[in-house]
KOLBARO-65278 format. One record per residue (C-alpha): x, z, y. Coordinates in Angstrom, 2 decimals, padded with zeros to 5 digits. Example, Ala and Ser with C-alpha at 12.3 -4.5 7.8 and 13.67 -1.06 7.14 Angstrom:
2
TORNU	u	w	v
TORNU	012.30	007.80	-004.50 $
TORNU	013.67	007.14	-001.06 $
end
This chain:
468
TORNU	u	w	v
TORNU	122.08	134.53	128.96 $
TORNU	125.10	132.20	128.89 $
TORNU	124.34	128.54	128.45 $
TORNU	125.01	126.70	125.21 $
TORNU	128.02	124.97	126.74 $
TORNU	129.54	127.98	128.52 $
TORNU	133.08	128.66	127.37 $
TORNU	133.01	125.77	124.91 $
TORNU	136.42	124.63	123.75 $
TORNU	136.87	121.12	125.10 $
TORNU	138.44	118.26	123.17 $
TORNU	142.05	117.90	124.21 $
TORNU	145.32	116.48	122.89 $
TORNU	145.53	119.06	120.10 $
TORNU	141.98	118.27	118.92 $
TORNU	142.63	114.52	119.05 $
TORNU	145.84	114.99	117.06 $
TORNU	143.94	116.94	114.39 $
TORNU	141.30	114.23	114.24 $
TORNU	143.97	111.56	113.77 $
TORNU	145.58	113.55	110.93 $
TORNU	142.22	114.04	109.23 $
TORNU	141.44	110.32	109.60 $
TORNU	144.76	109.30	108.01 $
TORNU	144.25	111.77	105.18 $
TORNU	140.70	110.53	104.59 $
TORNU	141.85	106.88	104.41 $
TORNU	144.60	107.50	101.86 $
TORNU	142.49	109.80	099.72 $
TORNU	139.68	107.22	099.70 $
TORNU	142.13	104.52	098.60 $
TORNU	143.47	106.80	095.86 $
TORNU	139.91	107.52	094.67 $
TORNU	139.03	103.83	094.38 $
TORNU	142.33	103.06	092.61 $
TORNU	141.66	105.83	090.10 $
TORNU	138.14	104.48	089.48 $
TORNU	139.61	101.08	088.61 $
TORNU	142.13	102.77	086.32 $
TORNU	139.38	104.75	084.57 $
TORNU	137.29	101.62	084.01 $
TORNU	140.29	099.73	082.64 $
TORNU	141.20	102.53	080.25 $
TORNU	137.61	102.85	079.08 $
TORNU	137.44	099.14	078.28 $
TORNU	140.75	099.41	076.44 $
TORNU	139.50	102.39	074.44 $
TORNU	136.25	100.74	073.34 $
TORNU	137.38	097.08	072.97 $
TORNU	135.69	094.39	075.01 $
TORNU	133.19	093.59	072.27 $
TORNU	132.13	097.21	071.84 $
TORNU	131.93	098.20	075.49 $
TORNU	128.17	097.70	075.78 $
TORNU	127.53	099.69	072.60 $
TORNU	129.76	102.50	073.89 $
TORNU	127.85	102.67	077.16 $
TORNU	124.50	102.76	075.33 $
TORNU	125.77	105.58	073.09 $
TORNU	126.92	107.56	076.12 $
TORNU	123.60	107.11	077.95 $
TORNU	121.62	108.10	074.84 $
TORNU	123.76	111.17	074.27 $
TORNU	123.44	112.30	077.87 $
TORNU	119.67	111.80	077.80 $
TORNU	119.39	113.82	074.59 $
TORNU	121.53	116.56	076.11 $
TORNU	119.21	116.63	079.15 $
TORNU	116.11	116.91	076.94 $
TORNU	117.76	119.72	074.99 $
TORNU	118.56	121.53	078.23 $
TORNU	114.96	121.16	079.40 $
TORNU	113.71	122.51	076.07 $
TORNU	116.02	125.53	076.44 $
TORNU	114.75	126.19	079.96 $
TORNU	111.09	125.97	079.05 $
TORNU	111.01	127.97	075.78 $
TORNU	111.93	131.39	074.51 $
TORNU	113.75	132.79	071.49 $
TORNU	114.57	130.44	068.60 $
TORNU	113.13	127.42	070.40 $
TORNU	115.48	128.05	073.35 $
TORNU	118.45	128.34	070.95 $
TORNU	117.43	125.05	069.30 $
TORNU	117.41	123.34	072.69 $
TORNU	120.91	124.61	073.43 $
TORNU	122.14	123.35	070.03 $
TORNU	120.60	119.91	070.64 $
TORNU	122.27	119.64	074.04 $
TORNU	125.68	120.69	072.74 $
TORNU	125.33	118.62	069.58 $
TORNU	124.58	115.45	071.55 $
TORNU	127.71	115.83	073.64 $
TORNU	129.91	116.71	070.66 $
TORNU	128.50	113.78	068.71 $
TORNU	129.32	111.40	071.53 $
TORNU	132.92	112.61	071.54 $
TORNU	133.23	112.25	067.77 $
TORNU	131.98	108.67	067.87 $
TORNU	134.91	107.80	070.12 $
TORNU	137.43	109.73	068.06 $
TORNU	137.80	107.33	065.13 $
TORNU	141.42	106.64	066.01 $
TORNU	144.07	108.79	067.66 $
TORNU	145.17	106.06	070.06 $
TORNU	141.63	105.26	071.15 $
TORNU	140.93	108.96	071.66 $
TORNU	144.00	109.41	073.86 $
TORNU	143.09	106.36	075.95 $
TORNU	139.52	107.63	076.39 $
TORNU	140.90	111.03	077.40 $
TORNU	143.09	109.31	079.98 $
TORNU	140.01	107.51	081.34 $
TORNU	138.20	110.85	081.68 $
TORNU	141.17	112.38	083.50 $
TORNU	141.38	109.38	085.85 $
TORNU	137.66	109.62	086.60 $
TORNU	137.89	113.37	087.31 $
TORNU	140.85	112.75	089.62 $
TORNU	138.88	109.98	091.38 $
TORNU	135.98	112.37	092.01 $
TORNU	138.37	115.05	093.33 $
TORNU	140.08	112.57	095.67 $
TORNU	136.74	111.22	096.82 $
TORNU	135.43	114.66	097.72 $
TORNU	138.69	115.53	099.48 $
TORNU	138.46	112.29	101.46 $
TORNU	134.90	113.06	102.55 $
TORNU	135.90	116.60	103.53 $
TORNU	138.70	115.21	105.70 $
TORNU	136.30	112.64	107.16 $
TORNU	133.87	115.43	108.12 $
TORNU	136.55	117.68	109.63 $
TORNU	136.30	118.76	113.26 $
TORNU	132.51	118.36	113.16 $
TORNU	131.55	122.06	113.07 $
TORNU	129.36	123.88	115.53 $
TORNU	130.98	124.33	118.95 $
TORNU	132.71	127.68	119.46 $
TORNU	131.75	129.66	122.55 $
TORNU	134.05	132.11	124.34 $
TORNU	132.08	135.07	125.68 $
TORNU	132.99	138.61	126.79 $
TORNU	133.13	141.32	124.14 $
TORNU	130.03	143.57	123.96 $
TORNU	130.22	146.95	125.66 $
TORNU	127.26	148.71	124.02 $
TORNU	126.86	147.28	120.50 $
TORNU	124.28	148.76	118.13 $
TORNU	124.45	148.21	114.38 $
TORNU	121.62	148.89	111.92 $
TORNU	122.94	149.72	108.44 $
TORNU	121.12	150.01	105.13 $
TORNU	123.16	152.31	102.83 $
TORNU	121.29	151.06	099.74 $
TORNU	121.96	147.37	100.34 $
TORNU	124.37	145.52	098.09 $
TORNU	124.72	148.45	095.73 $
TORNU	126.04	150.77	098.42 $
TORNU	128.51	148.58	100.31 $
TORNU	128.03	150.55	103.54 $
TORNU	129.60	153.63	101.95 $
TORNU	131.98	151.69	099.72 $
TORNU	133.66	149.98	102.69 $
TORNU	133.32	152.95	105.07 $
TORNU	131.39	150.82	107.53 $
TORNU	129.84	153.62	109.58 $
TORNU	133.17	155.24	110.46 $
TORNU	134.89	151.93	111.15 $
TORNU	132.04	150.73	113.39 $
TORNU	131.89	153.97	115.35 $
TORNU	135.66	153.85	115.84 $
TORNU	135.12	150.52	117.61 $
TORNU	132.55	152.03	119.97 $
TORNU	129.39	151.05	118.10 $
TORNU	126.26	153.10	117.88 $
TORNU	125.13	153.07	114.24 $
TORNU	121.50	153.46	113.14 $
TORNU	121.54	154.43	109.46 $
TORNU	118.33	153.60	107.61 $
TORNU	116.72	156.00	105.16 $
TORNU	116.22	154.12	101.85 $
TORNU	113.57	156.63	100.77 $
TORNU	111.23	155.72	103.65 $
TORNU	110.08	152.40	105.05 $
TORNU	111.30	151.81	108.58 $
TORNU	110.40	149.04	111.00 $
TORNU	113.84	147.55	111.67 $
TORNU	112.46	145.18	114.31 $
TORNU	111.05	148.15	116.23 $
TORNU	114.39	149.96	115.91 $
TORNU	116.16	146.88	117.29 $
TORNU	113.78	146.62	120.27 $
TORNU	114.27	150.31	121.05 $
TORNU	118.04	149.85	120.92 $
TORNU	117.75	147.05	123.49 $
TORNU	115.54	149.24	125.68 $
TORNU	118.29	151.87	125.53 $
TORNU	120.84	149.38	126.84 $
TORNU	122.35	147.65	123.79 $
TORNU	124.05	144.33	124.57 $
TORNU	124.60	143.32	120.91 $
TORNU	122.55	143.87	117.76 $
TORNU	124.02	143.78	114.29 $
TORNU	122.94	144.41	110.70 $
TORNU	124.75	145.57	107.58 $
TORNU	122.14	144.77	104.97 $
TORNU	120.31	142.04	103.11 $
TORNU	119.27	138.66	104.48 $
TORNU	115.67	139.80	104.92 $
TORNU	116.74	142.63	107.24 $
TORNU	119.19	140.29	108.97 $
TORNU	116.36	137.88	109.73 $
TORNU	114.07	140.49	111.29 $
TORNU	116.74	141.81	113.65 $
TORNU	118.01	138.29	114.37 $
TORNU	114.53	137.41	115.59 $
TORNU	114.62	140.30	118.06 $
TORNU	118.11	139.32	119.23 $
TORNU	117.03	135.71	119.76 $
TORNU	113.90	136.81	121.62 $
TORNU	116.00	138.80	124.12 $
TORNU	118.99	136.44	124.26 $
TORNU	121.59	138.98	123.09 $
TORNU	124.31	138.20	120.52 $
TORNU	123.82	139.08	116.88 $
TORNU	126.46	140.40	114.46 $
TORNU	126.24	139.70	110.73 $
TORNU	127.91	142.17	108.36 $
TORNU	127.98	140.91	104.78 $
TORNU	126.80	144.13	103.12 $
TORNU	123.89	142.60	101.19 $
TORNU	123.75	141.47	097.57 $
TORNU	124.25	137.73	097.99 $
TORNU	124.85	137.30	101.71 $
TORNU	123.82	133.63	101.89 $
TORNU	123.63	133.69	105.69 $
TORNU	127.09	135.26	105.96 $
TORNU	128.47	132.69	103.51 $
TORNU	127.16	129.74	105.52 $
TORNU	128.66	131.27	108.67 $
TORNU	132.04	131.40	106.93 $
TORNU	132.27	135.21	106.89 $
TORNU	134.18	137.33	104.40 $
TORNU	131.77	138.39	101.65 $
TORNU	134.36	140.32	099.65 $
TORNU	135.18	142.77	102.47 $
TORNU	132.24	143.36	104.86 $
TORNU	134.41	145.46	107.17 $
TORNU	136.24	142.30	108.25 $
TORNU	133.02	141.18	109.95 $
TORNU	133.60	143.99	112.48 $
TORNU	136.59	142.02	113.82 $
TORNU	134.01	140.04	115.78 $
TORNU	133.78	143.01	118.15 $
TORNU	137.46	142.88	119.15 $
TORNU	138.49	139.28	118.43 $
TORNU	135.27	137.35	118.32 $
TORNU	133.65	134.12	119.43 $
TORNU	130.03	132.97	119.46 $
TORNU	128.20	130.26	117.59 $
TORNU	124.79	128.93	118.53 $
TORNU	122.71	128.54	115.38 $
TORNU	119.11	127.72	114.56 $
TORNU	116.46	130.10	113.29 $
TORNU	113.55	129.29	111.01 $
TORNU	110.04	130.62	111.51 $
TORNU	107.34	130.94	108.86 $
TORNU	103.90	132.29	109.76 $
TORNU	105.40	133.82	112.92 $
TORNU	108.21	135.59	111.02 $
TORNU	111.83	134.49	111.48 $
TORNU	114.08	133.60	108.57 $
TORNU	117.80	132.81	108.40 $
TORNU	117.96	131.14	104.97 $
TORNU	114.73	129.82	103.47 $
TORNU	111.08	130.27	102.66 $
TORNU	109.98	129.31	099.15 $
TORNU	106.57	128.61	097.67 $
TORNU	105.42	128.00	094.11 $
TORNU	107.61	128.70	091.08 $
TORNU	110.43	130.59	092.78 $
TORNU	108.04	132.56	094.97 $
TORNU	106.19	133.63	091.79 $
TORNU	109.48	134.94	090.34 $
TORNU	110.33	136.84	093.53 $
TORNU	106.96	138.62	093.26 $
TORNU	107.92	140.17	089.90 $
TORNU	108.65	143.95	090.23 $
TORNU	111.76	143.60	088.05 $
TORNU	113.24	140.79	090.19 $
TORNU	114.98	143.06	092.71 $
TORNU	117.01	144.89	090.04 $
TORNU	117.75	141.92	087.76 $
TORNU	117.43	138.64	089.63 $
TORNU	119.23	136.33	087.19 $
TORNU	117.67	137.66	083.97 $
TORNU	114.18	137.79	085.52 $
TORNU	114.47	134.18	086.69 $
TORNU	115.65	132.99	083.26 $
TORNU	112.90	134.92	081.48 $
TORNU	110.04	133.75	083.71 $
TORNU	111.10	130.15	084.34 $
TORNU	109.80	128.61	081.07 $
TORNU	106.25	129.90	081.50 $
TORNU	106.14	129.00	085.18 $
TORNU	107.45	125.45	084.76 $
TORNU	105.30	124.52	081.76 $
TORNU	102.24	126.61	082.48 $
TORNU	102.26	127.24	086.22 $
TORNU	098.87	128.73	087.04 $
TORNU	099.47	129.65	090.65 $
TORNU	098.00	128.07	093.73 $
TORNU	098.05	124.27	093.82 $
TORNU	100.26	123.45	096.77 $
TORNU	100.30	120.61	099.26 $
TORNU	103.13	120.26	101.77 $
TORNU	102.68	118.31	105.01 $
TORNU	106.19	117.35	106.13 $
TORNU	106.18	115.73	109.57 $
TORNU	103.29	113.48	108.56 $
TORNU	104.38	112.95	104.94 $
TORNU	102.18	114.57	102.30 $
TORNU	103.69	116.04	099.12 $
TORNU	100.82	116.78	096.74 $
TORNU	100.94	119.21	093.82 $
TORNU	104.61	120.27	093.73 $
TORNU	105.52	123.17	091.46 $
TORNU	107.92	124.47	094.07 $
TORNU	108.65	123.90	097.75 $
TORNU	111.76	125.25	099.47 $
TORNU	111.94	125.14	103.28 $
TORNU	115.38	126.02	104.64 $
TORNU	116.72	126.67	108.12 $
TORNU	118.98	123.57	108.18 $
TORNU	119.28	121.38	105.07 $
TORNU	121.32	122.36	102.04 $
TORNU	124.26	120.20	101.12 $
TORNU	123.14	119.44	097.59 $
TORNU	121.26	120.69	094.57 $
TORNU	118.27	122.91	093.88 $
TORNU	117.80	126.43	095.22 $
TORNU	120.92	128.58	095.14 $
TORNU	123.20	125.69	094.21 $
TORNU	123.74	124.29	097.68 $
TORNU	125.21	125.53	100.92 $
TORNU	124.43	124.54	104.47 $
TORNU	127.42	122.78	106.04 $
TORNU	125.83	123.00	109.50 $
TORNU	123.68	125.72	111.03 $
TORNU	122.83	123.85	114.24 $
TORNU	121.20	120.56	113.17 $
TORNU	117.84	121.53	114.68 $
TORNU	116.10	120.47	111.46 $
TORNU	114.41	122.16	108.53 $
TORNU	115.55	121.16	105.07 $
TORNU	112.76	120.55	102.57 $
TORNU	113.09	120.40	098.78 $
TORNU	110.06	119.75	096.60 $
TORNU	110.18	119.98	092.79 $
TORNU	107.61	118.30	090.55 $
TORNU	108.46	118.25	086.83 $
TORNU	105.77	117.21	084.38 $
TORNU	107.53	117.25	081.00 $
TORNU	110.78	116.47	079.24 $
TORNU	111.01	112.88	080.48 $
TORNU	111.05	113.93	084.12 $
TORNU	113.42	116.78	083.27 $
TORNU	115.85	114.29	081.71 $
TORNU	115.50	112.04	084.74 $
TORNU	116.26	115.00	087.01 $
TORNU	119.32	115.97	084.95 $
TORNU	120.70	112.41	084.85 $
TORNU	119.91	111.21	088.36 $
TORNU	120.04	114.43	090.35 $
TORNU	118.93	113.95	093.95 $
TORNU	117.86	110.38	093.15 $
TORNU	115.30	111.57	090.60 $
TORNU	111.63	111.07	091.30 $
TORNU	111.06	114.73	090.30 $
TORNU	112.94	115.94	093.36 $
TORNU	111.91	115.29	096.96 $
TORNU	114.45	116.07	099.68 $
TORNU	113.70	115.63	103.37 $
TORNU	114.40	117.04	106.81 $
TORNU	111.66	117.91	109.25 $
TORNU	110.77	119.64	112.50 $
TORNU	107.70	121.28	110.97 $
TORNU	106.29	121.87	107.50 $
TORNU	102.74	123.05	106.81 $
TORNU	102.04	124.37	103.31 $
TORNU	098.41	124.49	102.20 $
TORNU	096.86	125.53	098.91 $
TORNU	093.58	125.69	097.04 $
TORNU	093.51	129.44	097.74 $
TORNU	093.13	131.55	100.88 $
TORNU	096.59	133.07	100.43 $
TORNU	099.84	131.92	098.87 $
TORNU	102.79	133.87	097.55 $
TORNU	106.10	133.22	099.28 $
TORNU	109.70	134.34	099.12 $
TORNU	111.17	134.64	102.62 $
TORNU	114.92	135.27	102.53 $
TORNU	114.37	136.81	099.09 $
TORNU	111.55	139.11	100.22 $
TORNU	108.19	138.83	098.45 $
TORNU	105.29	138.15	100.82 $
TORNU	101.66	137.05	100.59 $
TORNU	100.74	134.74	103.46 $
TORNU	097.38	133.31	104.58 $
TORNU	097.06	129.54	104.31 $
TORNU	097.85	127.22	105.93 $
TORNU	101.45	128.42	106.32 $
TORNU	103.33	126.82	109.19 $
TORNU	107.14	126.60	109.12 $
TORNU	109.16	125.41	112.09 $
TORNU	112.72	125.33	113.40 $
TORNU	113.94	127.12	116.53 $
TORNU	116.98	125.07	117.59 $
TORNU	119.94	127.01	118.98 $
TORNU	117.84	130.16	119.24 $
TORNU	120.41	132.64	117.94 $
TORNU	123.76	133.68	119.42 $
TORNU	125.90	134.84	116.49 $
TORNU	129.13	136.68	117.23 $
TORNU	131.70	136.09	114.48 $
TORNU	135.42	136.83	114.01 $
TORNU	137.69	134.14	115.41 $
TORNU	139.37	133.84	112.00 $
TORNU	136.96	133.42	109.08 $
TORNU	137.54	132.47	105.43 $
TORNU	135.23	129.50	105.86 $
TORNU	132.47	128.11	103.71 $
TORNU	133.61	126.90	100.27 $
TORNU	132.91	123.21	099.99 $
TORNU	129.70	122.76	098.06 $
TORNU	129.78	120.38	095.11 $
TORNU	128.08	117.19	096.19 $
TORNU	127.53	113.60	095.14 $
TORNU	130.37	111.34	096.22 $
TORNU	129.32	108.70	098.74 $
TORNU	131.19	105.70	097.32 $
TORNU	129.98	103.39	100.06 $
TORNU	131.48	105.68	102.69 $
TORNU	134.71	105.87	100.66 $
TORNU	134.87	102.08	100.67 $
TORNU	134.53	102.05	104.46 $
TORNU	137.27	104.66	104.78 $
TORNU	139.61	102.84	102.38 $
TORNU	139.32	099.58	104.34 $
TORNU	139.48	101.21	107.78 $
TORNU	142.34	100.36	110.11 $
TORNU	144.43	103.22	111.54 $
TORNU	142.53	105.04	114.25 $
TORNU	139.75	107.53	114.63 $
TORNU	136.83	107.56	112.28 $
TORNU	133.38	106.77	113.60 $
TORNU	132.32	110.40	113.10 $
TORNU	135.36	111.74	114.94 $
TORNU	134.73	109.45	117.92 $
TORNU	131.08	110.42	118.16 $
TORNU	131.90	114.12	117.82 $
TORNU	134.52	113.99	120.55 $
TORNU	132.18	112.06	122.84 $
TORNU	129.45	114.66	122.26 $
TORNU	131.82	117.53	123.08 $
TORNU	133.13	115.83	126.23 $
TORNU	129.58	115.25	127.43 $
end
């Protein structure tokens, strides 16, 4: 098996030039963001008068809190009560706008302040993106596979295998294709091991993330590269690898013009996962028979009862020595998500060697409002990274969702990270991961805005790591 550093593209003049361009762009965008913040504050003061500024701020905070409570009410109730919550949330925001609209001039100035603030946020995020550039996982140059084997599920993703003619296209590139029979359960891990015994030097999957994870575990165990084909429903793993989710056939370009990435794998109760393992509220939803056919509607329908009357196992999570007692939900991901609760975030790196941990504990409308207003800073949300997470419960077994698959696992459930365990072969050119929405780090923007011309601290450390 080639080493992690074999074929790695070394930092050279071209890389240093890119880093310098990104650093300059980050500095000027950070300065623009801070200038726009000052403009927004000045316009807001002008719109509300100096004497009324404090009252205006109090009105805004009250309106936002009421909107958050209304949103919580909508999430935790059904029927007319849910509609009432939606009306309260919308009414609070509309009322806040109307209070500021008592004069045309004041309204226009306030609108200008909002535009300036939105532009400041956009510039701030762009500055942080530029500051983080050139920090991706190292790319490895390795020989193309000679005997690739692809396992395809024709039922996955609503029939994407047939829709994109994946079998014919793969066979035209010299692949052996194993087509699963949706009418009968098949052990895909056993199929993958048999393919290796028959001489395969690459394993790939066109199917959902759960199937991807099982075959990826076999590939990692035997040190052969793994090919991801985005033929599932959501394709979270493919998305975080930067693959094309609109046209799965483009993933096959990895066979003719491909490179390798070394990424981590997660393991829960001895089973590998590529995205996450969830316990508590979300795991309860995944267990519903109707979830597979209608994920969004099932989640929305079941969430109120689960959040307000969760009667499942009482969980305790032991996170590298830290104890999280009684959370309603625990999400353990292979590498931390960028931001937000489950499904909202993306993983900017797949090789950190750390598990991401998100714990949710909401005990009523007050905590829900705090979560809505403060986001990741809320006391209702616990976010950590860890090498190992052990989930225990007051029952002998606990329900879990592992890469979207419903499982029942004996307690305690041990989750761990397998750093750099998986060789993933990907196309050289990929659409990339859309930048996840995230909180703007204003302190970092201040550092960037005041920085002298030269490389950023992150760029220097990245280049030093590559050269080592």
